[in-house]
C-alpha positions, 0 to 999 in steps of 0.5 A: 318833452318835459311834463308842463301843465297843460294852461302853459303851452304857447300857441303858435302862429307861422306866416307863409314866408316871404318869398324873396323873389328879385324884381327883375327877371334878369336876377331871377334868372341869374339866381335860378328863381322861378317865380311860382315855385319860389312862392309854392315854396313859402307856404311849403316850408312854412307848413313843414316847420310847423309839423316839425314844431307839433311833432316835438310835443313841446307846443300848444297849437301850431298853425299856419296862419295868412296873417298876423294874429292877436290870438297867439303867443308867439309868431314865427315869420320867415324869409327866403334867402335861397332854395335851390334843392341844394341849399335852403337859407331863411331868415328866422323871426320869432316874437311873442305876445310881449314884443320880446324878440326869441329868435331873429337870425338865419338858418342854413342847411345843405342836401346831400346828393343822396338825400333825395334817393330815398323819400323818407325824410325831407333833405333839410330836415335839420333846417327845421330841426335846428329852428325847432331847438333854438325856439326850445331854447328859448322857452326852456328859459323861462319859468311857469310865472313868465309863461303864465304871464305870457298866456296871460298878455296873449289873452288881453292883447286879443281881448283889446283887439276885439273891445278896446274900450272894455280892455283898453286900461289892462296892458301898457306899452313901454319901448314896444313891449307890452306888459300887463297893468292890471288883471280883469276880475276871474269872472268877468263876463266881457272875458268869457265872451271874448274867450268864446269868440277865440275859440270860434276864431281858432276854429276857423283858423283851423280850416285855414290851416287845413288849406295849407296842409292840402297844398303842403301834402300835394307839393310833398312827392315833387 
């Protein structure tokens, strides 16, 4: 981990993956997809990715959330394209608060027949490591002032989502990208209140994240 000021660590939200279940039962049978298992995997994979990113120490708070959030710097979503115990393949998209896409591509890993004999590591750990490395490469391309700017955009977007009248003029949208038009004063009382609300929302999101965590831990042995 590179030594970085605390305030430049980016917070990440990961959505449960799209399970990628075909509508027709015939197609499900053909692809050997059991819908309930695939839906369970969609949450399991998201949470294992969260664990992997957390363990790197390169990021701020990493949480699995049920819906998109304005309160984070980087959002990750994915769609399972193939998962049959031998191959794990998913399309991953990561977009930051300014609307810049960091990653949008397919990741894939194959488990060897030996990887299930010992439960030391997830059979598809390389899949998760590849995503973590791709995200880190993107972050390392950003200078300190760009990271600080991204954090500021996140803060103002969240404030704007709560109080558009008070914070509507601080951001501009152009070609799907969000940038800062002007900054509120350092001691803006509304902004301070928004920050307090954000702290409380994060506590609530942590509770949801625990729910996904319990689900993950119960599912892990199987």
